[in-house]
C-alpha positions as CSV (number, residue, x, y, z in Angstrom):
1,M,-11.4,10.4,-31.3
2,S,-9.2,10.2,-28.3
3,L,-10.0,9.1,-25.0
4,P,-9.3,11.2,-21.9
5,R,-6.5,10.7,-19.8
6,P,-7.3,8.1,-16.9
7,D,-7.6,9.2,-13.7
8,E,-5.6,7.4,-10.8
9,T,-8.3,4.9,-9.9
10,V,-8.6,3.4,-13.2
11,V,-4.9,3.1,-13.3
12,D,-5.0,1.7,-9.7
13,E,-7.3,-0.9,-10.9
14,A,-5.7,-1.8,-14.0
15,A,-2.6,-2.1,-11.8
16,Q,-4.4,-4.8,-9.8
17,W,-5.6,-6.7,-12.1
18,M,-2.3,-6.8,-14.0
19,A,-1.1,-8.2,-10.8
20,L,-3.5,-10.8,-10.7
21,L,-3.2,-12.1,-14.0
22,Q,0.3,-12.4,-14.4
23,S,0.5,-14.7,-11.2
24,G,-0.4,-17.9,-13.0
25,D,-3.0,-18.6,-10.4
26,V,-6.0,-16.8,-12.3
27,S,-9.5,-18.5,-12.0
28,A,-12.3,-18.5,-14.6
29,Q,-14.1,-16.4,-12.7
30,E,-11.5,-14.1,-12.0
31,R,-10.7,-14.0,-15.8
32,A,-14.2,-13.0,-16.6
33,A,-14.5,-10.5,-14.3
34,F,-11.5,-9.1,-15.7
35,E,-13.2,-9.2,-19.4
36,A,-16.3,-7.5,-17.7
37,W,-14.1,-4.8,-16.2
38,Q,-12.4,-3.9,-19.4
39,A,-15.7,-4.0,-21.3
40,A,-17.5,-1.5,-18.6
41,D,-15.5,1.5,-19.8
42,P,-13.4,2.4,-22.7
43,R,-10.9,3.5,-20.9
44,H,-10.3,0.8,-18.7
45,R,-8.9,-1.3,-21.9
46,Q,-7.1,1.9,-22.8
47,V,-5.3,1.8,-19.4
48,I,-4.0,-1.8,-19.9
49,E,-3.2,-1.5,-23.3
50,Q,-1.1,1.3,-22.3
51,M,0.3,0.0,-19.0
52,S,1.2,-3.4,-20.7
53,G,1.8,-3.1,-24.5
54,G,-0.6,-5.5,-24.5
55,L,-2.1,-8.4,-22.5
56,N,0.6,-10.5,-24.1
57,V,3.1,-9.0,-22.4
58,L,1.8,-10.8,-19.2
59,R,2.5,-14.2,-20.9
60,S,6.2,-13.1,-22.0
61,N,9.0,-14.6,-21.0
62,A,10.4,-11.5,-19.8
63,L,7.8,-11.4,-16.9
64,R,7.1,-15.0,-16.3
65,G,7.9,-16.1,-12.8
66,L,7.8,-12.3,-11.1
67,P,6.1,-12.2,-7.8
68,S,2.6,-10.5,-8.4
69,Q,2.8,-8.5,-4.8
70,S,5.9,-7.1,-6.1
71,L,4.6,-6.6,-9.7
72,L,1.7,-5.0,-8.0
73,H,4.0,-2.9,-5.8
74,S,5.8,-1.5,-8.9
75,L,2.8,-0.9,-10.8
76,N,0.8,0.8,-7.9
77,A,3.8,2.8,-6.5
78,P,3.2,6.7,-6.3
79,S,6.2,7.8,-8.5
80,S,5.2,5.0,-11.3
81,R,1.7,6.0,-11.2
82,R,2.5,9.6,-11.3
83,R,4.6,9.4,-14.4
84,F,1.7,7.4,-16.1
85,V,-1.1,10.0,-15.4
86,S,1.3,12.6,-16.9
87,G,1.6,10.9,-19.9
88,S,5.7,9.7,-19.5
89,L,4.5,6.1,-19.9
90,S,1.5,6.6,-22.2
91,V,2.9,3.7,-24.5
92,L,4.8,0.9,-23.3
93,G,6.6,-2.0,-25.2
94,L,7.8,-5.3,-24.2
95,A,11.1,-3.8,-23.2
96,V,10.0,-1.0,-21.5
97,V,7.7,-3.1,-19.4
98,A,10.6,-5.4,-18.7
99,G,13.0,-2.4,-17.6
100,L,10.2,-0.8,-15.3
101,L,9.7,-3.8,-13.3
102,G,13.1,-4.5,-12.9
103,R,15.4,-3.8,-10.1
104,R,15.0,-0.3,-10.9
105,Y,11.3,-0.4,-9.4
106,G,11.8,-3.0,-7.1
107,V,10.1,-6.2,-8.4
108,W,13.3,-8.5,-8.0
109,P,13.7,-9.2,-4.5
110,E,16.4,-6.9,-3.3
111,S,19.1,-8.6,-1.1
112,G,17.6,-7.9,2.4
113,E,14.1,-7.5,1.2
114,L,11.2,-8.6,3.2
115,Y,7.3,-8.2,2.3
116,T,3.9,-9.5,2.6
117,G,1.0,-10.2,0.2
118,T,-2.4,-8.9,-0.3
119,G,-4.0,-10.5,3.3
120,E,-1.0,-11.3,4.9
121,R,0.7,-10.4,7.8
122,R,4.1,-11.6,9.0
123,D,6.6,-11.2,12.0
124,F,10.3,-11.8,11.7
125,T,12.8,-11.4,13.8
126,L,15.7,-8.9,12.5
127,E,19.4,-10.1,13.1
128,D,20.0,-7.7,16.1
129,G,16.9,-9.1,18.0
130,S,14.4,-6.3,17.1
131,A,10.7,-7.5,16.3
132,L,9.1,-6.4,13.2
133,T,5.7,-6.9,11.9
134,L,4.7,-6.3,8.4
135,N,1.0,-5.4,7.7
136,A,-0.3,-6.6,4.4
137,R,0.9,-5.5,1.1
138,S,4.2,-4.2,2.6
139,R,7.7,-4.4,1.8
140,V,11.2,-3.2,3.4
141,I,14.7,-3.3,2.7
142,N,16.8,-4.5,5.5
143,R,20.5,-2.3,5.3
144,F,21.9,-3.1,8.3
145,D,25.3,-2.4,8.5
146,A,28.5,-1.8,11.2
147,R,27.4,1.9,11.6
148,Q,23.8,1.8,11.7
149,R,20.3,-0.6,11.6
150,L,18.2,0.8,8.7
151,L,14.8,-0.1,7.5
152,E,13.8,1.5,4.0
153,L,10.1,1.1,4.0
154,R,8.9,0.7,0.5
155,D,5.0,0.4,0.8
156,G,2.8,-0.6,3.3
157,E,3.0,0.1,7.2
158,L,5.3,-1.8,9.9
159,L,5.5,-2.1,13.5
160,V,8.8,-2.6,15.0
161,D,10.1,-3.1,18.7
162,V,13.7,-1.8,18.6
163,A,16.3,-4.1,20.6
164,K,18.8,-1.9,22.5
165,D,22.1,-1.3,20.6
166,P,24.4,1.5,22.0
167,T,26.8,1.2,19.1
168,R,24.5,1.4,16.1
169,P,21.1,3.8,15.9
170,F,18.3,1.9,14.6
171,V,16.8,4.0,11.7
172,V,13.4,4.1,9.5
173,E,13.4,6.0,6.3
174,T,10.5,6.5,3.8
175,E,10.8,8.8,0.8
176,H,9.5,11.6,2.8
177,G,12.3,11.4,5.8
178,R,14.1,9.3,8.6
179,M,13.0,8.3,11.6
180,R,15.5,7.7,14.5
181,A,14.6,5.3,17.4
182,L,15.4,7.3,20.8
183,G,13.4,4.3,22.7
184,T,11.7,1.0,21.9
185,R,8.3,0.4,20.0
186,F,6.9,2.7,17.1
187,L,4.6,2.2,14.1
188,V,5.0,3.7,10.5
189,Q,2.6,3.9,7.8
190,R,4.0,5.1,4.2
191,G,1.3,6.8,2.1
192,E,1.3,8.1,-1.4
193,D,2.0,12.1,-0.2
194,S,3.1,11.7,3.5
195,T,4.7,9.2,6.5
196,R,2.8,8.8,9.4
197,L,4.6,7.6,12.6
198,V,2.9,6.3,15.8
199,M,4.8,6.1,18.8
200,V,3.6,3.5,21.3
201,H,6.8,3.5,23.5
202,S,9.6,5.9,24.4
203,Q,10.9,8.6,21.7
204,V,11.7,9.1,18.0
205,E,13.3,11.8,16.3
206,V,12.0,12.7,13.0
207,V,13.8,14.2,10.1
208,T,12.1,15.3,6.9
209,R,14.1,15.4,3.4
210,G,13.9,19.2,3.8
211,G,15.4,19.3,7.4
212,A,12.5,19.6,9.6
213,R,12.8,18.3,13.3
214,Q,10.8,17.1,15.3
215,V,10.9,14.6,18.7
216,V,8.2,12.7,19.1
217,E,6.8,10.7,22.1
218,A,5.2,7.9,23.5
219,G,1.5,8.3,22.9
220,E,2.0,10.9,20.0
221,S,1.4,10.7,16.2
222,L,2.9,12.8,13.6
223,L,1.9,13.0,10.0
224,F,5.0,14.7,7.6
225,D,5.8,15.1,4.1
226,E,9.0,15.6,2.4
227,S,9.3,19.4,3.4
228,N,7.3,20.0,6.5
229,I,5.6,18.7,9.6
230,L,2.4,18.6,9.2
231,A,0.5,17.2,12.2
232,L,1.5,16.1,15.3
233,E,-1.5,14.6,17.5
234,R,-2.3,12.5,20.4
235,T,-2.6,8.9,19.4
236,Q,-6.3,6.8,19.8
237,G,-4.6,3.8,21.1
238,H,-6.0,1.6,18.1
239,E,-3.2,2.2,15.3
240,S,-1.7,-0.9,16.2
241,A,-5.2,-3.1,16.1
242,W,-4.2,-4.3,12.5
243,T,-1.2,-6.7,13.9
244,Q,-4.3,-8.6,15.6
245,G,-6.4,-8.5,12.4
246,R,-8.8,-5.9,13.5
247,L,-9.4,-2.3,12.1
248,E,-10.4,0.3,14.8
249,V,-11.6,3.5,13.5
250,R,-13.4,6.3,15.4
251,D,-15.0,9.0,13.7
252,R,-12.8,8.3,10.3
253,P,-14.0,9.1,6.9
254,L,-15.5,6.1,4.5
255,S,-12.4,6.2,2.3
256,E,-9.6,5.5,4.8
257,V,-11.6,2.5,5.9
258,I,-11.5,1.1,1.8
259,D,-8.0,2.0,1.9
260,S,-7.0,-0.3,4.9
261,L,-9.4,-2.9,3.4
262,R,-7.7,-3.1,0.0
263,G,-4.8,-4.6,1.3
264,Y,-7.0,-7.7,2.3
265,R,-8.7,-8.3,-0.7
266,R,-7.8,-9.8,-4.2
267,G,-9.2,-7.7,-7.2
268,I,-11.0,-4.5,-7.0
269,I,-13.0,-2.1,-4.8
270,R,-14.2,1.0,-6.4
271,L,-15.4,3.5,-4.0
272,S,-17.8,6.3,-5.4
273,P,-16.4,9.8,-4.3
274,D,-20.4,10.8,-3.2
275,V,-19.9,8.5,-0.2
276,A,-16.2,8.8,-0.1
277,D,-16.2,11.3,2.8
278,L,-18.8,9.8,5.0
279,R,-17.6,9.2,8.6
280,L,-18.0,6.4,10.8
281,S,-16.6,4.6,14.1
282,G,-16.5,0.8,14.7
283,I,-14.5,-2.4,14.5
284,Y,-14.3,-4.3,11.4
285,P,-12.3,-8.0,10.7
286,L,-9.5,-7.4,8.3
287,D,-9.4,-11.1,7.5
288,D,-13.0,-11.5,6.2
289,S,-13.3,-8.5,3.8
290,D,-17.0,-9.4,2.7
291,R,-17.8,-9.4,6.4
292,T,-16.9,-5.9,6.7
293,L,-18.3,-4.7,3.7
294,Q,-21.8,-6.3,4.7
295,L,-21.1,-4.3,8.1
296,L,-20.7,-1.0,6.6
297,A,-23.3,-1.5,4.2
298,H,-25.4,-1.8,7.5
299,S,-24.6,1.2,9.1
300,L,-23.9,4.0,6.7
301,P,-26.5,4.7,3.5
302,I,-24.2,3.2,1.1
303,Q,-24.7,-0.2,-1.2
304,V,-22.1,-2.7,-1.8
305,I,-22.8,-4.0,-5.7
306,Y,-20.7,-7.3,-6.6
307,H,-19.9,-7.2,-10.3
308,S,-18.1,-10.4,-9.4
309,A,-16.1,-11.5,-6.4
310,Y,-13.1,-9.5,-7.4
311,W,-14.8,-6.5,-8.5
312,V,-16.7,-4.8,-5.8
313,G,-18.2,-0.9,-6.2
314,I,-19.3,0.9,-3.2
315,E,-22.1,3.4,-4.1
316,A,-24.6,5.7,-2.4
317,R,-27.8,3.9,-1.3
């Protein structure tokens, strides 16, 4: 009897384990946690086999030495995940995996690539003097040339303080559209289905892939997808707190908090749908995920279950 098609949560978890196992820095505890995860549900082993063509792929010369965070970005990219769930990546052999994880999907570093790993924030000074900060598990391609200064945000979140250059516009691009700086300082967060822009100073003009336009002023936040402007709101003033290692939330669902925490923790955090919509406010340490999980368990009717140090479940209490 065939197993049901795996949902995206299982695919995400499998991608996390594959990146960890491929990293070459796997402890006995981590490998035991992975084996326990596989044994917990037949779908888990099925997804690992389908995504990798078997774990021997992870030990092959074709993949040895690839950065684990780049592998994670590729396996967890929305386009790769959607194609897998729809069935077009249902069975992968070694050759297909090597192609999937090549330059086409951004595993091997491209010229001008800047990225961060799990739990890592980095500051960069760009060639024009602009200051760039990347959140954990973020990736940007720097495509500056004589006509424009372009950053392509492939994954994650950035904060940029733009240096003045009247001869070259400064643009940040995601798959959903382009943001042209008319001022200095702003934040961009790339999601699976949409992009969020938060203005700190001055203005940015947004043009979606479909041609919708919106100028965003200081103190405003814009959410947009490929076709439409989805929401224009006032900022809450804490959106850049992650640059200081803090996660500040005001009346947000637990699912958003956990999504922000995933980039700061190795392994799996599985959130039950029964508690995903619980709302909360607070300030939490990004660099101490165990402490944050403890604080969440104290303030909400949830329990945090440690299957291992690398596999955590969050369920109703």
